[in-house]
C-alpha positions as CSV (number, residue, x, y, z in Angstrom):
1,M,88.0,18.9,-145.0
2,K,91.8,19.4,-144.8
3,F,93.8,19.7,-147.9
4,H,97.1,17.7,-148.0
5,A,100.4,19.4,-147.9
6,F,101.3,20.5,-151.4
7,S,104.6,19.9,-153.3
8,I,105.5,22.1,-156.2
9,F,103.9,19.8,-158.6
10,G,100.9,19.4,-156.3
11,S,100.5,23.1,-156.2
12,L,100.7,23.3,-160.0
13,S,98.2,20.5,-160.3
14,F,95.8,22.4,-158.0
15,L,96.1,25.6,-160.0
16,T,95.9,23.9,-163.4
17,D,92.9,21.8,-162.3
18,G,91.0,25.0,-161.4
19,L,92.0,26.7,-164.7
20,C,90.9,23.7,-166.7
21,V,87.6,23.4,-164.9
22,A,86.9,27.1,-165.3
23,L,87.7,27.0,-169.0
24,S,85.7,23.9,-169.5
25,F,82.7,25.5,-167.8
26,H,83.0,28.6,-170.1
27,A,83.4,26.3,-173.1
28,A,80.3,24.4,-172.2
29,N,78.3,27.7,-171.8
30,W,79.6,28.8,-175.2
31,V,78.5,25.5,-176.8
32,R,75.0,25.8,-175.2
33,F,74.2,29.5,-175.7
34,S,76.5,31.0,-178.3
35,S,77.6,28.3,-180.8
36,G,74.4,28.1,-182.6
37,W,74.3,24.3,-182.2
38,F,71.3,24.6,-179.8
39,E,68.2,26.7,-179.9
40,T,68.1,29.3,-177.2
41,E,65.8,32.1,-176.4
42,S,68.2,34.1,-174.3
43,P,71.9,34.1,-175.4
44,T,72.7,36.6,-172.6
45,L,72.3,33.7,-170.1
46,Y,76.0,33.0,-170.9
47,W,77.1,35.9,-168.7
48,S,75.0,34.8,-165.8
49,Y,76.5,31.4,-166.0
50,S,79.9,32.9,-165.9
51,L,79.2,34.2,-162.5
52,F,78.7,30.6,-161.3
53,T,82.3,29.6,-162.3
54,L,83.8,30.0,-158.8
55,T,81.3,27.6,-157.4
56,V,82.0,25.0,-160.1
57,V,85.8,25.3,-159.6
58,T,85.5,25.0,-155.8
59,A,83.3,21.9,-156.1
60,H,85.9,20.3,-158.3
61,W,88.7,21.2,-155.9
62,L,86.8,19.6,-153.0
63,A,85.9,16.5,-155.0
64,F,89.5,16.0,-156.3
65,N,90.9,16.5,-152.8
66,Y,88.4,13.9,-151.5
67,M,89.6,11.5,-154.2
68,G,93.2,11.9,-153.0
69,L,94.4,13.7,-156.1
70,Y,96.4,16.2,-154.1
71,R,98.2,13.7,-151.9
72,K,101.9,13.2,-152.6
73,R,101.7,9.7,-154.2
74,R,104.5,7.9,-156.0
75,G,103.8,5.3,-158.7
76,L,100.1,6.2,-159.4
77,S,99.5,5.1,-162.9
78,T,97.9,7.3,-165.6
79,V,94.9,5.0,-165.7
80,D,94.4,5.2,-161.9
81,E,94.7,9.0,-162.1
82,F,92.1,9.1,-164.9
83,S,89.6,7.1,-162.9
84,K,90.1,9.4,-159.9
85,V,89.6,12.5,-162.1
86,L,86.5,10.9,-163.7
87,L,84.9,10.1,-160.3
88,G,85.9,13.5,-158.9
89,A,84.2,15.3,-161.8
90,L,81.0,13.2,-161.3
91,V,80.9,14.0,-157.6
92,A,81.6,17.7,-158.3
93,T,78.8,17.8,-160.9
94,V,76.4,16.4,-158.4
95,L,77.5,19.0,-155.9
96,V,77.1,21.9,-158.4
97,V,73.6,20.6,-159.3
98,L,72.6,20.5,-155.6
99,V,74.0,24.0,-155.0
100,S,72.2,25.4,-158.0
101,F,68.9,23.9,-156.8
102,L,69.3,25.3,-153.3
103,V,70.0,28.8,-154.5
104,K,67.4,28.5,-157.3
105,F,69.9,29.4,-160.0
106,L,67.8,30.7,-162.9
107,G,67.6,28.6,-166.0
108,F,70.1,26.0,-165.0
109,S,71.0,23.9,-168.0
110,R,71.8,20.1,-167.7
111,V,73.4,20.4,-171.2
112,V,75.9,22.9,-169.8
113,M,76.8,20.6,-166.9
114,A,77.1,17.5,-169.1
115,F,79.5,19.3,-171.5
116,S,81.4,20.9,-168.7
117,A,81.9,17.5,-167.0
118,V,83.2,15.9,-170.2
119,F,85.5,18.9,-171.0
120,S,86.8,19.0,-167.4
121,V,87.7,15.3,-167.3
122,L,89.6,15.5,-170.6
123,S,91.4,18.7,-170.0
124,V,92.3,18.0,-166.4
125,W,93.6,14.5,-167.3
126,V,95.6,15.7,-170.3
127,T,97.2,18.5,-168.2
128,R,98.0,16.2,-165.3
129,S,99.5,13.7,-167.6
130,T,101.7,16.4,-169.1
131,L,102.8,17.5,-165.7
132,R,103.5,13.9,-164.6
133,R,105.7,13.3,-167.7
134,V,107.7,16.5,-166.9
135,Q,108.1,15.4,-163.3
136,L,109.2,11.9,-164.2
137,E,111.7,13.2,-166.6
138,L,113.2,15.6,-164.0
139,R,113.4,12.8,-161.5
140,R,115.2,10.6,-164.0
141,R,117.8,13.4,-164.3
142,G,118.1,13.5,-160.5
143,I,116.1,16.7,-160.1
144,G,113.6,16.7,-157.2
145,V,114.6,13.3,-155.9
146,T,114.2,12.2,-152.3
147,L,117.4,10.8,-150.6
148,V,116.4,7.6,-148.9
149,L,118.1,5.2,-146.5
150,V,116.9,1.6,-146.7
151,V,117.1,-0.4,-143.4
152,G,117.4,-4.2,-144.0
153,T,119.3,-6.7,-146.2
154,G,116.9,-9.6,-146.3
155,E,114.5,-10.7,-149.0
156,T,112.0,-7.9,-148.4
157,A,114.7,-5.3,-148.6
158,R,116.2,-6.9,-151.8
159,V,112.8,-6.8,-153.5
160,L,112.3,-3.2,-152.5
161,L,115.7,-2.2,-153.8
162,Q,115.2,-4.0,-157.1
163,R,111.9,-2.1,-157.6
164,L,113.4,1.2,-156.6
165,K,116.2,0.7,-159.1
166,G,113.8,-0.3,-161.8
167,N,111.6,2.7,-161.3
168,P,113.8,5.9,-161.2
169,G,110.7,8.0,-162.1
170,L,109.4,7.4,-158.6
171,G,112.0,10.0,-157.4
172,Y,113.8,7.9,-154.8
173,R,117.6,7.9,-154.7
174,V,119.0,5.2,-152.4
175,I,122.1,6.6,-150.6
176,G,122.8,3.5,-148.5
177,V,121.6,0.3,-146.9
178,V,121.7,-0.5,-143.2
179,S,122.2,-4.2,-142.4
180,E,120.5,-6.1,-139.7
181,G,123.3,-8.8,-139.6
182,R,126.4,-9.9,-141.4
183,S,126.2,-8.7,-145.0
184,S,128.4,-8.1,-147.9
185,R,129.6,-4.5,-148.7
186,S,126.7,-4.0,-151.1
187,V,123.1,-5.2,-151.6
188,E,121.6,-5.1,-155.1
189,G,124.4,-2.7,-156.1
190,Y,123.8,-0.3,-153.2
191,E,126.5,0.3,-150.5
192,V,126.0,-1.1,-147.0
193,V,126.8,1.9,-144.8
194,G,126.7,0.2,-141.4
195,P,124.8,-2.1,-139.0
196,L,121.6,-1.5,-137.1
197,E,123.6,-0.8,-133.9
198,R,125.1,2.3,-135.4
199,F,121.8,3.7,-136.8
200,S,122.0,7.1,-135.1
201,G,125.5,7.7,-136.3
202,I,124.5,6.7,-139.8
203,L,121.7,9.2,-139.8
204,S,124.1,12.0,-138.8
205,R,126.6,10.9,-141.4
206,C,124.3,10.3,-144.4
207,H,121.6,12.9,-143.9
208,P,118.7,11.0,-145.5
209,E,115.4,12.8,-146.2
210,E,113.5,9.5,-145.7
211,V,114.1,6.1,-144.1
212,I,112.4,2.9,-145.4
213,F,112.4,0.0,-142.9
214,A,112.3,-3.3,-144.7
215,L,113.2,-5.7,-141.9
216,P,112.3,-9.3,-141.5
217,A,109.7,-10.2,-138.9
218,S,112.5,-11.5,-136.6
219,A,114.1,-8.0,-136.5
220,H,110.9,-6.0,-135.9
221,G,111.6,-5.9,-132.1
222,R,114.6,-3.7,-132.9
223,L,112.5,-1.0,-134.6
224,I,111.5,0.9,-131.5
225,P,114.9,2.5,-130.6
226,M,115.4,3.5,-134.3
227,L,111.9,5.1,-134.5
228,V,112.6,6.9,-131.2
229,S,115.9,8.3,-132.7
230,L,114.0,9.6,-135.7
231,Q,111.4,11.6,-133.7
232,D,113.5,14.8,-133.3
233,T,115.2,14.7,-136.7
234,G,112.4,15.6,-139.1
235,V,113.3,12.6,-141.2
236,R,110.2,10.9,-142.6
237,Y,110.0,7.1,-142.5
238,K,108.0,4.2,-143.9
239,I,107.8,0.5,-142.8
240,V,107.6,-2.2,-145.4
241,S,106.1,-5.4,-143.9
242,D,107.0,-8.9,-144.9
243,L,104.1,-10.3,-142.8
244,F,101.8,-11.3,-145.7
245,G,100.0,-14.4,-144.7
246,L,99.7,-13.1,-141.1
247,I,98.7,-9.5,-141.2
248,T,97.8,-7.4,-144.3
249,R,94.4,-5.9,-143.4
250,P,94.3,-2.2,-142.7
251,V,94.2,-1.2,-139.0
252,A,92.0,1.3,-137.2
253,S,93.1,3.2,-134.1
254,D,90.9,3.4,-131.0
255,V,91.2,4.1,-127.3
256,L,90.6,1.5,-124.6
257,L,90.7,2.7,-121.0
258,N,92.9,5.7,-122.1
259,M,95.2,3.3,-123.9
260,P,95.8,3.6,-127.7
261,V,95.0,0.3,-129.3
262,F,94.8,-1.0,-132.9
263,E,92.4,-3.4,-134.4
264,M,91.8,-4.9,-137.8
265,K,89.3,-3.1,-139.9
266,E,86.3,-5.1,-141.2
267,A,86.5,-5.9,-144.9
268,P,84.3,-3.3,-146.7
269,L,82.1,-6.0,-148.4
270,N,81.2,-7.5,-145.0
271,A,78.7,-4.6,-144.7
272,W,75.4,-5.3,-146.3
273,H,75.0,-1.7,-147.7
274,N,78.4,-2.0,-149.5
275,R,77.3,-5.4,-151.0
276,A,74.0,-3.8,-152.1
277,L,75.8,-0.8,-153.6
278,K,78.2,-3.1,-155.5
279,R,75.2,-5.2,-156.7
280,V,73.4,-2.2,-158.1
281,F,76.7,-1.1,-159.8
282,D,77.1,-4.6,-161.3
283,V,73.6,-4.9,-162.6
284,V,73.4,-1.4,-164.2
285,W,76.7,-1.7,-166.0
286,A,76.1,-5.4,-167.0
287,V,72.8,-4.5,-168.6
288,L,74.3,-1.4,-170.3
289,G,77.2,-3.5,-171.5
290,L,75.0,-6.2,-173.0
291,A,72.9,-3.5,-174.7
292,L,76.0,-1.8,-176.2
293,L,77.8,-5.1,-177.1
294,S,74.7,-6.9,-178.5
295,P,75.9,-6.6,-182.2
296,F,79.3,-8.0,-181.2
297,L,77.6,-10.9,-179.3
298,L,75.6,-11.9,-182.4
299,A,78.6,-11.6,-184.7
300,I,80.9,-13.6,-182.4
301,A,78.2,-16.3,-181.9
302,L,77.9,-16.6,-185.7
303,G,81.6,-16.7,-186.1
304,V,82.0,-19.5,-183.5
305,R,79.2,-21.5,-185.1
306,I,80.9,-21.2,-188.6
307,S,84.5,-21.6,-187.5
308,S,84.2,-25.1,-185.9
309,P,81.5,-27.6,-185.0
310,G,80.1,-27.6,-181.5
311,P,78.2,-25.4,-179.1
312,I,78.5,-21.6,-179.2
313,L,78.9,-21.3,-175.5
314,F,81.4,-23.1,-173.2
315,R,80.0,-23.9,-169.8
316,Q,82.3,-24.8,-166.9
317,K,81.7,-25.3,-163.2
318,R,83.5,-22.8,-161.1
319,V,83.6,-22.0,-157.4
320,G,82.2,-18.6,-156.4
321,R,81.3,-16.8,-153.2
322,D,81.1,-18.9,-150.0
323,G,82.3,-21.9,-152.0
324,K,79.1,-22.2,-154.1
325,V,79.6,-23.9,-157.5
326,F,78.0,-22.3,-160.6
327,E,78.3,-22.6,-164.4
328,M,80.5,-19.9,-165.8
329,L,79.8,-18.9,-169.5
330,K,82.3,-18.1,-172.2
331,F,82.3,-18.2,-176.0
332,R,83.8,-21.5,-177.0
333,S,87.4,-20.9,-178.1
334,M,88.6,-24.6,-178.3
335,R,87.8,-27.6,-180.3
336,P,85.0,-29.6,-178.6
337,G,86.3,-32.2,-176.1
338,S,89.8,-30.7,-175.9
339,E,89.2,-28.6,-172.7
340,T,91.2,-29.7,-169.6
341,L,92.3,-28.1,-166.3
342,A,95.6,-27.2,-167.8
343,F,96.4,-23.5,-168.5
344,T,96.3,-22.5,-172.1
345,A,99.8,-22.0,-173.6
346,K,101.0,-19.9,-176.4
347,D,100.1,-21.4,-179.8
348,D,98.0,-24.1,-178.0
349,P,96.8,-26.5,-180.6
350,R,93.4,-26.9,-178.8
351,V,92.5,-23.3,-179.6
352,T,90.7,-22.5,-182.8
353,R,91.8,-19.6,-185.1
354,L,88.8,-17.5,-184.0
355,G,89.3,-18.7,-180.4
356,S,92.8,-17.3,-180.4
357,F,91.5,-13.9,-181.4
358,L,88.7,-14.0,-178.8
359,R,91.1,-15.0,-176.0
360,R,93.7,-12.3,-177.0
361,T,91.0,-9.6,-176.9
362,S,89.1,-11.1,-174.0
363,L,85.9,-11.1,-176.1
364,D,85.3,-14.7,-175.0
365,E,84.5,-13.4,-171.5
366,I,81.5,-11.3,-172.6
367,P,78.8,-13.9,-171.9
368,Q,79.8,-13.7,-168.2
369,L,77.7,-10.5,-168.1
370,F,74.8,-12.9,-167.9
371,N,76.4,-14.6,-164.9
372,V,76.6,-11.1,-163.3
373,I,73.0,-10.3,-163.9
374,K,72.0,-13.7,-162.4
375,G,74.0,-12.8,-159.3
376,E,76.6,-15.6,-159.7
377,M,79.4,-13.2,-160.5
378,S,80.5,-9.6,-160.2
379,L,82.1,-7.3,-162.8
380,V,85.2,-7.1,-160.6
381,G,86.5,-9.7,-158.1
382,P,88.9,-12.6,-157.9
383,R,88.7,-14.9,-160.9
384,P,86.9,-18.2,-160.2
385,E,88.7,-21.5,-160.3
386,V,87.4,-25.0,-161.0
387,P,86.4,-27.1,-158.0
388,G,89.3,-29.6,-158.3
389,L,91.9,-26.8,-158.3
390,V,90.3,-25.0,-155.4
391,D,90.7,-28.0,-153.1
392,K,94.4,-28.2,-154.0
393,F,95.1,-24.5,-153.7
394,E,93.5,-24.2,-150.3
395,K,95.9,-26.7,-148.9
396,E,99.0,-25.2,-150.5
397,I,98.4,-21.4,-150.5
398,P,97.9,-19.4,-147.2
399,R,94.6,-17.5,-147.0
400,Y,93.5,-18.8,-150.4
401,F,90.0,-19.5,-149.0
402,E,89.5,-15.8,-148.3
403,R,89.0,-15.2,-152.0
404,H,85.6,-16.8,-151.6
405,Q,84.4,-14.1,-149.2
406,V,83.2,-12.1,-152.3
407,K,81.7,-12.9,-155.6
408,S,84.1,-13.9,-158.4
409,G,84.7,-11.3,-161.1
410,I,85.0,-11.1,-164.9
411,T,88.2,-9.1,-164.2
412,G,90.1,-8.4,-161.1
413,W,92.9,-6.4,-159.3
414,A,95.4,-9.3,-160.0
415,Q,94.6,-9.4,-163.7
416,V,95.1,-5.7,-164.4
417,N,98.4,-5.9,-162.5
418,G,99.7,-8.5,-164.9
419,F,98.8,-11.7,-163.2
420,R,96.6,-13.4,-165.7
421,G,96.6,-16.9,-167.1
422,N,99.7,-19.0,-166.4
423,T,101.4,-16.5,-164.0
424,S,102.3,-16.7,-160.3
425,L,99.3,-17.9,-158.3
426,L,100.8,-16.7,-155.0
427,E,101.0,-13.1,-156.4
428,R,97.5,-13.4,-157.8
429,V,96.2,-14.4,-154.4
430,K,98.0,-11.4,-152.7
431,Y,96.3,-9.0,-155.1
432,D,92.9,-10.7,-154.6
433,I,93.1,-10.3,-150.9
434,D,94.3,-6.8,-151.2
435,Y,91.3,-6.0,-153.3
436,I,88.9,-7.7,-150.8
437,E,90.4,-5.7,-147.9
438,N,90.4,-2.3,-149.7
439,W,87.3,-2.5,-151.9
440,S,85.5,0.6,-153.0
441,L,83.4,1.6,-156.0
442,G,86.3,3.8,-157.0
443,L,88.6,0.8,-157.1
444,D,86.1,-1.2,-159.1
445,L,85.9,1.7,-161.7
446,R,89.7,1.9,-161.8
447,I,90.0,-1.8,-162.5
448,L,87.3,-1.7,-165.2
449,L,89.1,1.2,-166.9
450,R,92.5,-0.5,-166.7
451,T,90.9,-3.7,-168.1
452,V,89.6,-1.9,-171.1
453,L,93.0,-0.1,-171.7
454,D,95.5,-2.7,-170.6
455,I,94.3,-6.3,-170.6
456,L,93.3,-6.5,-174.3
457,E,97.0,-6.5,-175.3
458,H,98.3,-8.6,-172.3
459,E,101.1,-11.0,-173.1
460,H,99.6,-13.8,-171.1
461,A,96.3,-13.7,-172.9
462,Y,96.4,-16.9,-175.1
């Protein structure tokens, strides 16, 4: 396994991760053998456990590297990082248990590993969050930024420039824009430093550390000479595609008759073993969720019954995987007979007082755990629509039908990225397709964590 090239903060993260894990392991040993909280026949075992520290730290380094925590990534949210740390700690714990079994480590304690895992996740995440805040603050002050040249002045380039300007913590400083045609002297407040035809000269004059190509599809044929001119310069480059609707799926490289070729990767959930893995994940967590939330279920059901006349549950036909129609369950949040296909607006008169609270906190969605157990839905996936709207959207939105390649979800990648309720449908579809093409259990866990932390206070939850 190769470790990714470290930046200064990457190296600091690597070292502090190891320190946090080592201290967590020692703290777990102290809790088990020296704190007096647990009965123990041999307190001296603490020292024999200490000798196992290097194995524990190494396992965590390997697991964190596998989770991509040592890659140089910009814009990774705190929640996403927490989910990667959590998964990495779980993988590392399994590795340590296997190693201890193989070497027949004397008196191995499951209590130690449980406490060690919890302490490691919390300490590593807090330390990484602190380092991230320091790094973002330095970048905002212009320290440690990357000088970037943006190539393109069309819509794709404008959106990119807007986002770079709005996120100075990413550490990019735009030093100029290269135009692919006639353009004004500036784009989104950034100076146009010349046309594509003078790209080599612009490189020599501006000395960028990185080039981001954000050209329209019509100009992609002009990329090759520019990429060739970058080969001997050491300047890194990225290509931002505006080809959504045509090609977004990740590609895999291969060799055909000694010629390099690229082909579209299969969507992960096309494989039966991934679908089975996701199904087990769904059932386990849905059953656990119902068990933990059962007191809330009873309290909400009683509240709905008392607050307004009508049924406790609202049942509505929705379209799921492969276009199959099923009845989706929710706690009723509107007055009986007032439900329509229209999106709910702020202060909607159809919504009851209790219903407003349920919608705002997403508690009205809890009964969908029964849909998950029945196999009609998944915990994570594209949100299902009613049949009438599906027919309309499939005619109007490119690739909309691809959302039905997987089961619908209680929450989804689009929802945790802000596209919930009456928001841009086109953007929601983009995120849904991105989820389908890049699915993993790790991504599901990240989405569930972000749902818990983010979506309950979302401004579009009416």
